[in-house]
N, C-alpha and C positions, 0 to 999 in steps of 0.2 A: 735546971739541972739536966745535964746530958744523960741520955739513956739509950741504950741499944738493946732491942728485944728481938730474939730469934724465934721463929716459928716454922712449922712444916716438917719437923722430924717425925720419925715413926718407923714401923717395921715394914719392909718390902722384900719381895723375892729378888734373887739375883736376876739381872736383866731388866728389872723394873726401873721406874723413874720416881723422883721426888723433886719438888721445888721448895727450897728454903727461902724464907724472907727475913730481912733484917730491917726493922723499923727504927728510925732514929728520931729522937726528939731533942729540942733545944740545941740543935747543931746547925751551923752554917754548912749545909750538906755539900754544896758544890766546891767547897774549899778543902775537901778531905779525900784521901784515898779510903776506900772501903775494902776491907779484906775479909776473906774467910780462912780460918784455920780449922784444923781438926786434931783430935787427940784420940787415937785408938786405945782400947784398954791395955794398960801396962806399957804403953809406949809414949814417946815424947810428942809434944805438940809440933805440928808441921804446918807451914803455909800452903794453902791450896790454890787461892786465886786472889786477884787484886784488880780493882778498877779505879781509875782516876776520874773523879766526878767533874773535873774541869774539861777534859777532852775525850772521855770515854775510852781511853786506851786501857788495854787489859793484859793480864799476865796470868799464866797457869803453871802449876807444877807439872812436871813431865808425867806423873802418874795419872793425871786426870785430863790431859789434853785430848781433845776430840770427843770427850764424854760429858764434860761439865762446861757450862756457860754462865759467866757472871754478867749481870746487867744492873742498871740503876735507873730509877725514876726520880729525878730531882724534884718534880712537882709533888710527889708523895713522900719524899724523904725516906725512900725505901730502896734497899738493894736486894737482889735475888741471886740465888745460885740454883740453876737448873741442872739436875744431876740425872743423866741417862746411862743406860747400860751398867747399872750398879753391880758391883762385885762384893763378895763377902769381906774383902779386905778394905772396903770403903767404910765399914762399920766403925763409928767413932762418935764422940761428942763434937759437934760442929759449932764453932764460935765465930761471930762477926766482930770486927774491930774497926776502929777509925784512927787514921793518922793524918795530921795536917800536912797539906802538900808542901808547905815551906819548911817543915821540920825534918823531913826524911826523903828518901828516894825509894822507889818500888823494891829494889833489891834488898835494901835494909829492912823495909817494912815487912817483907815476906818472911824474914827471919825473926820478926818480933821486935825489931829495934825501932824506936820512935812511935810506938803505939800510944795513943792518948786515951782511948776508951775501949773497953771490952764489954761484950754481951756476956750473959751467963750460960749460954750454950743450949743446944737442942740435940737430942740423941737420935742418931740414925743407925738402925740395925738392918743389915742385909743378910737374909737367910739364903742358903743354898737350895 
């Protein structure tokens, strides 16, 4: 049974850093895009970042470029989101997701199209 489990959320001050992890099980990891989404309180879910586990190509939303870095360790079946220079507006529940490389393209996946599996989320709260 495929499972995605996020960890690493918590409370941090503005300007601080967190690293989120997404551990995948029962998944042919290298055949999938791994994505991070977030949903701020009272707002819609938005795509944050994506990595292709076939070639390590990456994509970032404009709001996080230069501050967040996505990476993937295929040997550990784990993806990461390193978040630096955090701002209060980064406060959200962060979700990891997986989409098969043959079923979608990164632009569609970042909008939520073609997602095969979702994690349950981890809360990130950034205080001023």
